[in-house]
N, C-alpha and C positions, 0 to 999 in steps of 0.2 A: 570462445568460450563463453556462456551464458551463466552469469553468477545472478542468483536472487538474492535480494538484500530484503530482508524482514526487518521492518521499522518499528521497534517494541520499546521505545525509549519513554513512551508518554507517561503520565503520572494518571491520568484518568479522571480526574476531579469531578469530571461533570457527572459521573457514574455514582459519585459519593463512596465513602468508606475509604480504607486505607489501601486495598488493595488495588494496583492498576488492572485496567480493565482487561487487558491481554492476558491475564492470568486468572479471570474469574469462569467459572464455567458453563458451557451451553451443551446441550444435547451429549451429555455425558465425561465432556473431555474440557480443558482448557480451551479459551478461544485461540491462543496461539498454537495448539497443537494441531488444531484443525487445520488451520493455515498453513502450517510447516509440512503438514503431511501431502497437502495438494503439490507443494516443489518438489518435496522429497520422492513422489512418485512420475514425476511428470518426467518423460523420458529427453525433452530438448534442455531440460537444466543439468548444469554439469557440476555446480557448487552452490553453496547457501551459507550467506554471513548473516548472522541475527546482532542486529544493532540495540542493546538492552540497557534498559535504566540500570546505572550502576550500582544501586541496591540491591538487585536482583541477578546478577550475574550468576552467582553459584546455585540460584533457583533455576536459572535457564540452564546451566549445565546439566543439573539432575536430570532434568526434564528431558534434554537429548539420549543421554545416557539410557533413560528409562525407554523410550520409544526408538532405541538402535537406528537411529538416523546415521545414514554413512555419509550423505553428502553436505552436512552443517559443519565447514571446517573453521568457521570463526564466530567466536560471540566477544563483538566490541561495545565497547563503553558509548552510551548516548550522551547528547550534552543537554541544556537547559531548552535550547529551540530545537525545531524539528531539523533546521537545515546543520545543525551540529551534529545530527546522526548520520544525514548524508554525507557530510565530509568524512566522518569516520571511516565509512565504507569505500568514498573514494580513496583514501589515503593508505588503505589497507592493501591496494592492489596497485601495482605498477606497468602493467600492459597496456596502453591506451586503446588498443582495437576490441577488448573484451568489452562485452555487453552487461552493463548493470541494470536489474531490473527492481527497480524500489518498488517494494510493495506496503501497505499497510498492515499491521498484524492484526489487527481488528477488522478485517474484511475476510472471512474464515471462509465464503464461498466462492471464492474465485475458481475457476476451472481450466482445466487442459486447453479449450478452443479459445481462451482470452488470450493464454499465455504465448499457445502457439502462433497467434495471429500477432501478436508483439513481437517473437523472434522473427519471424517472415518480414515484417514491416522494417526491422534495422538491418536488412539486406539491404534496402533503399534509402533507407533514412537515418540520421544520426540522433534522432529525437522523436521518441514516439509516446504519444499518451492515451489511456484508455478515458471514454468519454460515453454517455447517453445523452438523448435529446432532452431537452427539458420541457416538461410537462405542465407546469405551474407560468402563470405570467411573472415575470421579473420586473421590480420596480426597481429605477436609482433614485434616492430621496436626498433632501437636503439636509443643512445641519437644524434646521427647523423641523424636521420629521414631516416634510412634505414631500409629494410626486415630483420630482425634477424630469425624468424620462421613462418612457416604457420602450425597453428595446424590443425588436422583433425577434420573437420566441424562435421563429425557425432558424437562426444561425446562435443560438444559444447552446450551450450543452452543457452537463453536471459531469465533472471531472469525477474520473475513479482511479485506482491503481491495478496494476502496474504501471508507472512511469517509467520510460526505459530510455537508454543512452547508450552511443560509444563514452568509456571511460574519458578519452582524451577531450571529448566534446563539453561533457560537464564541469570536467576538471579546469579546463579554461574558463568556462563561463562563471565559476565560482572564483576562480581568482579575480576577475574584474569586478566581479562582484563586492570582493572583501577589500576592496580599493576603494570603495563608494563610502563615504561616512554615514549615507543616509538608507544603506541598505538595509531591508528588509524584506523577508517573505515567507509563505507557509506553503510553497510549491514549486518543486524541482523545475518545471516547465518554463514557469514564469521567471525563473532567474535566466534561461536561454533566450526566453523573450525579450526581455530586457536589456539584456548585455552581449548576446550574440544573436543580433533580430536577422542576420542574414541566414539562420539555421532555421529551414521549416520544421515544425514540429506536426508530426502527421499523428492522424487520431483514429486509433482501431474502436468498434464498437463493444462498448460494454454490455451488462446484462444488469437488468432490475436487481436481481437477487443478489449481485455483488456489492452488498451495501457494507457501508460502515457502522459499527457499533460504538455510538456516541451515549446514549440515553437508556436509562433503566428500561423504557419501553421495549428499545431494540433487541435486547435481550430475550424478551418473550417472542418476537415476530424472527429472529434469527434462529430459535428452538424449532418453532414451526415450518422453516423452510429446511430445516435439516430433516424433519419428519416428511416431510414432500419429496425431498431430494432421494431419501431411502427408498419411498415407494414408486418413484420415477426409475431408480436403477435397476427395478426388479427385485428388490429385496422386501417381500411382504412379511416377514418375520416381526414378532413385537418390537417395536426400538428400546433400546437398553436405558432409555430414559425416560421422565413421567411427560403424560399428556399435559400440556398447558391449559 
């Protein structure tokens, strides 16, 4: 079984305001609505679990009802840190052989090709991440804010989501991580890399437009990308949202 885990527990402080960014509107709908719609209509996804900010559980339930999504089976409470949300989903299931596809709620332009490539990769690998080649030169700096090293850009990637795992593998990695007093992470694949280094993490090619909404200017860019997607899909009708 392929379970899409939509991580929507963040507060979105970098965007300003009181409303978490996943509930802001872009292209006529809430960001999380766009995201969930992709997984709801993807034939390879059997079930969806949403891990939500506890203060917005009721709002999330109403969104699911309004959209009549049938694959959303669980709405779970997220925690203070991102990994708390991942753990909430891991603990919500019992079968170690199911596939868990963790995806940021604020990446609304994920597509069926990316999801399909992840599912296929999980036939051969227990851990899979989506990434795109780094286009900028990346520098490593010292505590004094001077350049320490310039890694070879050819081997660098920008990580996206979904990040996908056999439940038994990511569960075991977190069991080991939580025994480490110095444990901290912002990335599920990083937990595999550190605590189960014998498990290879396969990279599925992402897309430049599979971007994460983080800053205010991202809202305008994502809106434009949805307009371009409308045209690309052959729908030449006037979009139901204003031009930016």
